[in-house]
C-alpha positions as CSV (number, residue, x, y, z in Angstrom):
1,M,3.5,-9.1,29.7
2,N,2.4,-5.7,28.6
3,Y,3.8,-4.7,25.2
4,G,2.0,-1.4,24.9
5,W,5.3,0.4,25.1
6,F,6.0,-0.7,21.6
7,I,3.6,1.9,20.3
8,P,5.3,5.1,21.6
9,V,8.7,3.7,20.7
10,I,7.7,3.1,17.1
11,V,5.9,6.4,16.6
12,A,8.8,8.3,18.1
13,A,11.2,6.4,15.9
14,S,9.2,7.2,12.8
15,F,8.6,10.8,13.7
16,S,12.2,11.6,14.6
17,L,13.7,9.7,11.6
18,T,11.4,11.6,9.2
19,W,12.6,14.8,10.8
20,A,16.2,13.8,10.4
21,L,15.7,12.7,6.8
22,R,14.0,16.0,6.0
23,R,16.9,18.0,7.4
24,Y,19.4,15.8,5.5
25,A,17.5,16.2,2.2
26,L,17.3,20.0,2.7
27,S,21.0,20.2,3.4
28,R,21.9,18.1,0.4
29,S,19.3,19.6,-1.9
30,L,17.6,16.2,-2.4
31,M,14.4,17.8,-3.7
32,D,11.5,16.6,-5.8
33,I,11.4,19.4,-8.5
34,P,7.9,19.9,-10.0
35,N,7.6,19.0,-13.7
36,A,4.8,18.4,-16.2
37,R,3.9,15.0,-14.6
38,S,3.9,16.3,-11.0
39,S,0.9,16.9,-8.8
40,H,2.8,19.4,-6.6
41,S,4.0,22.9,-7.5
42,V,6.9,23.6,-5.1
43,P,10.2,21.8,-4.6
44,T,9.8,19.3,-1.7
45,P,12.3,17.0,0.1
46,R,12.0,13.4,-0.9
47,G,12.9,10.0,0.6
48,G,11.0,10.3,3.9
49,G,9.5,6.8,3.5
50,V,12.9,5.4,4.6
51,A,11.7,6.4,8.1
52,I,8.7,4.0,7.8
53,V,11.0,1.2,6.6
54,L,13.4,1.6,9.5
55,A,10.7,2.1,12.1
56,F,8.6,-0.9,11.0
57,T,11.6,-3.1,10.5
58,L,12.5,-2.3,14.2
59,A,8.9,-3.2,15.1
60,L,9.1,-6.5,13.3
61,L,12.3,-7.3,15.2
62,M,10.7,-6.4,18.5
63,L,7.7,-8.6,17.7
64,W,9.9,-11.5,16.7
65,L,12.0,-11.2,19.9
66,A,8.9,-11.0,22.0
67,R,7.5,-14.1,20.2
68,L,4.5,-12.2,18.9
69,M,5.4,-13.0,15.3
70,P,6.5,-16.4,13.9
71,S,10.0,-16.7,12.5
72,Q,8.7,-17.5,9.0
73,A,6.5,-14.4,8.9
74,F,9.4,-12.2,10.2
75,L,11.9,-13.6,7.8
76,G,9.5,-13.3,4.8
77,I,8.1,-9.8,5.5
78,A,11.3,-8.2,6.7
79,G,13.5,-9.8,4.0
80,A,11.1,-8.9,1.1
81,G,10.4,-5.4,2.5
82,T,14.1,-4.7,2.9
83,L,14.9,-5.7,-0.7
84,I,12.1,-3.6,-2.1
85,A,13.1,-0.6,0.0
86,V,16.7,-0.9,-1.2
87,I,15.6,-1.1,-4.8
88,G,13.3,1.9,-4.3
89,F,16.1,3.9,-2.5
90,M,18.5,3.3,-5.3
91,D,15.9,4.3,-7.8
92,D,15.0,7.5,-5.8
93,H,18.7,8.5,-5.9
94,G,19.5,7.5,-9.4
95,H,17.8,5.3,-11.9
96,I,17.4,1.6,-12.3
97,A,16.2,0.1,-15.6
98,A,12.6,-1.1,-15.4
99,R,13.5,-4.7,-16.2
100,W,16.0,-4.8,-13.3
101,R,13.5,-3.3,-10.9
102,L,10.9,-5.8,-12.0
103,L,13.3,-8.7,-11.5
104,G,14.0,-7.5,-8.0
105,H,10.2,-7.2,-7.3
106,F,9.7,-10.8,-8.4
107,A,12.6,-12.0,-6.3
108,A,11.3,-10.3,-3.2
109,S,7.8,-11.6,-3.8
110,I,9.0,-15.2,-4.3
111,W,11.1,-14.9,-1.1
112,L,8.0,-13.7,0.8
113,L,5.8,-16.5,-0.5
114,F,8.5,-19.1,0.3
115,W,8.4,-18.2,4.0
116,L,4.6,-17.8,4.2
117,G,3.9,-21.0,2.3
118,G,2.4,-19.6,-0.8
119,L,-1.3,-19.1,-1.4
120,P,-3.6,-21.3,0.8
121,V,-7.0,-22.7,-0.3
122,I,-9.3,-19.8,-0.9
123,E,-13.1,-19.7,-1.0
124,F,-15.2,-17.8,-3.6
125,F,-19.0,-17.7,-3.6
126,G,-18.8,-20.4,-1.0
127,Y,-16.7,-22.9,-3.0
128,P,-13.1,-23.8,-1.9
129,F,-10.4,-23.6,-4.5
130,D,-7.0,-25.2,-4.1
131,L,-5.1,-23.6,-7.0
132,G,-1.8,-25.5,-6.3
133,W,1.2,-24.2,-8.1
134,F,-0.9,-21.8,-10.2
135,G,-2.0,-20.2,-6.9
136,H,1.6,-19.5,-6.0
137,V,2.2,-17.9,-9.4
138,L,-1.0,-15.9,-9.0
139,A,0.1,-14.8,-5.5
140,T,3.5,-13.7,-6.9
141,F,1.9,-11.4,-9.4
142,Y,-0.5,-10.1,-6.8
143,L,2.5,-9.0,-4.6
144,V,4.3,-7.5,-7.6
145,W,1.3,-5.6,-8.7
146,L,0.4,-4.4,-5.2
147,L,3.9,-3.0,-4.5
148,N,3.9,-1.2,-7.9
149,L,0.3,0.1,-7.6
150,Y,1.2,1.5,-4.2
151,N,4.0,3.4,-5.9
152,F,1.6,4.6,-8.6
153,M,-0.9,5.8,-6.1
154,D,1.6,7.8,-4.0
155,G,1.0,10.9,-6.1
156,I,-0.6,13.5,-3.8
157,D,0.1,14.6,-0.3
158,G,-0.8,12.1,2.4
159,I,-2.8,9.7,0.3
160,A,-0.5,6.7,0.6
161,S,-0.1,7.3,4.3
162,V,-3.8,7.6,5.0
163,E,-4.6,4.5,2.9
164,A,-2.0,2.5,4.8
165,I,-3.3,3.6,8.2
166,C,-6.9,3.0,7.4
167,V,-6.2,-0.4,5.9
168,C,-4.0,-1.5,8.8
169,L,-6.4,-0.3,11.5
170,G,-9.3,-1.9,9.6
171,A,-7.4,-5.2,9.5
172,C,-6.9,-5.0,13.2
173,L,-10.6,-4.7,13.7
174,L,-11.2,-7.7,11.3
175,Y,-8.7,-9.8,13.4
176,W,-10.5,-8.7,16.6
177,V,-13.9,-9.8,15.5
178,S,-12.6,-13.0,13.9
179,N,-10.9,-14.3,17.0
180,A,-7.5,-13.8,15.3
181,A,-6.2,-11.2,17.8
182,D,-2.7,-12.7,17.7
183,L,-2.2,-11.2,14.3
184,I,-3.1,-7.6,15.4
185,W,0.4,-6.4,16.4
186,A,2.0,-6.2,12.9
187,P,-0.6,-4.1,11.2
188,L,-1.1,-2.0,14.3
189,L,2.6,-1.1,14.5
190,L,2.7,-0.5,10.7
191,A,-0.1,2.0,11.1
192,I,1.9,3.6,14.0
193,A,5.0,3.8,11.9
194,V,3.2,5.4,9.1
195,A,1.5,7.9,11.5
196,G,4.8,9.2,12.6
197,F,5.7,9.9,9.0
198,L,2.3,11.3,8.2
199,F,2.9,14.3,10.6
200,W,5.4,15.5,8.0
201,N,3.6,14.2,4.9
202,F,0.1,15.6,5.7
203,P,-1.1,18.2,3.2
204,P,0.7,20.4,2.4
205,A,3.5,17.8,2.6
206,K,6.9,18.8,4.1
207,I,8.5,15.7,2.7
208,F,7.6,13.0,0.2
209,M,7.6,9.2,0.8
210,G,9.5,8.2,-2.3
211,D,9.7,4.8,-4.0
212,A,11.5,3.2,-1.0
213,G,8.6,3.8,1.3
214,S,5.7,3.2,-1.1
215,G,7.1,0.0,-2.5
216,F,7.8,-1.2,1.0
217,L,4.3,-0.5,2.1
218,G,2.8,-2.3,-0.9
219,I,4.7,-5.6,-0.4
220,V,4.3,-5.5,3.4
221,L,0.6,-5.0,3.1
222,G,0.5,-7.8,0.6
223,G,2.5,-10.1,2.9
224,L,0.2,-9.3,5.9
225,S,-2.9,-10.1,3.7
226,L,-1.4,-13.5,2.7
227,Q,-0.4,-14.3,6.3
228,A,-4.1,-13.6,7.3
229,A,-5.3,-15.9,4.4
230,W,-3.7,-18.9,6.2
231,V,-5.8,-18.2,9.2
232,S,-9.1,-17.6,7.3
233,A,-10.0,-17.2,3.6
234,D,-12.5,-14.5,4.6
235,L,-9.7,-12.4,6.1
236,L,-7.9,-12.4,2.7
237,W,-11.1,-11.1,1.1
238,G,-11.4,-8.5,3.9
239,W,-7.9,-7.3,3.0
240,L,-8.7,-7.0,-0.7
241,I,-11.8,-5.0,0.2
242,L,-9.9,-2.7,2.5
243,L,-7.3,-2.1,-0.2
244,G,-10.1,-1.4,-2.8
245,V,-9.5,2.3,-3.4
246,F,-5.9,1.7,-4.5
247,I,-6.6,-1.6,-6.3
248,V,-9.5,-0.3,-8.4
249,D,-8.0,3.1,-9.3
250,A,-4.6,1.7,-10.3
251,T,-5.9,-1.4,-12.1
252,F,-8.6,0.5,-14.0
253,T,-6.1,3.1,-15.1
254,L,-3.6,0.4,-16.1
255,F,-6.1,-1.4,-18.3
256,R,-7.3,1.7,-20.0
257,R,-3.8,2.8,-20.8
258,L,-2.9,-0.6,-22.1
259,L,-5.9,-0.7,-24.4
260,R,-4.9,2.8,-25.7
261,G,-1.3,1.5,-26.4
262,D,0.4,3.8,-23.9
263,K,3.8,3.0,-22.5
264,V,2.6,2.0,-19.1
265,Y,6.0,2.3,-17.4
266,E,6.2,6.0,-18.2
267,A,5.1,8.5,-15.5
268,H,1.7,10.1,-15.9
269,R,-1.1,11.9,-14.0
270,S,-4.1,10.0,-15.2
271,H,-5.2,8.2,-12.1
272,A,-8.7,9.1,-10.9
273,Y,-7.3,10.5,-7.7
274,Q,-5.0,12.8,-9.7
275,F,-7.9,14.1,-11.9
276,A,-9.9,14.6,-8.8
277,S,-7.2,16.6,-7.0
278,R,-6.9,18.9,-10.0
279,R,-10.6,19.3,-10.2
280,F,-11.0,20.3,-6.6
281,G,-7.6,22.1,-6.4
282,S,-6.8,20.3,-3.2
283,H,-4.8,17.3,-2.1
284,L,-6.3,17.4,1.3
285,T,-9.9,17.0,0.0
286,V,-9.1,13.9,-2.0
287,T,-7.0,12.3,0.7
288,A,-9.8,12.9,3.3
289,V,-12.3,11.4,0.9
290,V,-10.1,8.3,0.5
291,G,-10.0,7.9,4.3
292,A,-13.8,8.3,4.5
293,I,-14.4,5.7,1.8
294,N,-12.2,3.3,3.7
295,L,-13.8,3.8,7.1
296,L,-17.4,4.4,6.1
297,W,-17.8,2.0,3.1
298,L,-15.1,-0.6,2.7
299,L,-14.6,-1.4,6.4
300,P,-18.2,-2.2,7.2
301,I,-18.4,-4.6,4.2
302,A,-15.2,-6.3,5.3
303,V,-16.6,-6.7,8.8
304,G,-19.8,-8.1,7.2
305,I,-17.7,-10.9,5.5
306,T,-15.4,-11.8,8.5
307,R,-18.0,-11.5,11.3
308,F,-21.5,-11.7,9.9
309,G,-21.3,-14.3,7.1
310,L,-21.7,-12.0,4.1
311,N,-20.6,-13.9,1.0
312,A,-17.1,-12.9,0.1
313,G,-17.8,-12.7,-3.7
314,A,-20.9,-10.7,-3.2
315,G,-19.1,-8.4,-0.7
316,L,-16.2,-7.8,-3.1
317,I,-18.7,-6.8,-5.9
318,L,-20.6,-4.6,-3.5
319,A,-17.4,-2.9,-2.4
320,Y,-15.8,-2.4,-5.8
321,A,-18.9,-1.4,-7.8
322,P,-19.0,2.3,-6.6
323,L,-15.2,2.5,-6.7
324,I,-15.3,1.6,-10.4
325,A,-18.1,4.2,-10.9
326,L,-15.8,6.8,-9.3
327,A,-12.9,5.7,-11.5
328,I,-15.1,6.3,-14.6
329,K,-16.5,9.6,-13.2
330,Y,-13.0,10.9,-12.6
331,H,-11.6,9.7,-15.9
332,A,-9.1,7.1,-14.6
333,G,-6.6,6.3,-17.4
334,E,-7.9,8.9,-19.9
335,L,-5.6,11.2,-21.7
336,E,-4.7,14.2,-19.6
337,T,-5.5,16.6,-22.4
338,P,-7.6,16.0,-25.5
339,P,-5.6,15.2,-28.6
340,V,-5.2,18.1,-31.0
341,K,-7.3,17.6,-34.2
342,N,-5.7,18.7,-37.5
């Protein structure tokens, strides 16, 4: 049966829902007002990421009903994604204490891992590692970090959307060349759902994603990467490489702020991409460069691992090394302004 009609249905749903959410936000004055920690200068409607949540949840239901997605993956990804979206939506419209948000993040991650079966045996530099229960704990922290870093990296127009589209379409290519085509539908429809939203979020953004959308994307991408890991360890490394821009910038920034003794849960503008957007005076330039890095650098390396036998450890180092150099060049995690000397 031809399921190609899924694509226009999901993109139309995402596009129209984003339009409706924007109208609603404008009518209720649900605006993101610029402040000292903002990367934008004009009040902008927020909460548009709910359109991605609803459109992709519909896509998951369609895939499950069409038997294109196993029940375990459907229950795990849809359940975890919904919980994270609800937490993010509540935080967007009020405030949830950091400890309760984190508790919800761990609960969603554990739920997802329960249905996916945890972390499978992984290979690193050609050696298999069965990490057992420690692997499941590691995978839990991986999911929690990924959903949080996706929130941290959603700070300029279009960047989180472009990253998700590039990563998802890149994963589709990895599945195609790895004879795992049965996994293509979920990341493809996630890319389509994000594309419908990106029309409204493309620089200059007419609506922002919000925590509901960014956290949802983070945990769903993590879930899809672990689902792929059960098919092939190389596919997991491929996903980690495709996500490299966000992983390196957010992690490097976090470690530098931790070492300085900052309160890492407080809002800031010290990610490399934020410094870069201020240097160039353009969100579009930085967002476009992120897309180019994904397509022209990270994707070929990921294909080299999954299709041409490139060692996964060597490929990860090769992929991340220039990203770390860029993080250093653009001052990731440094103080936004030099301290005043007395």
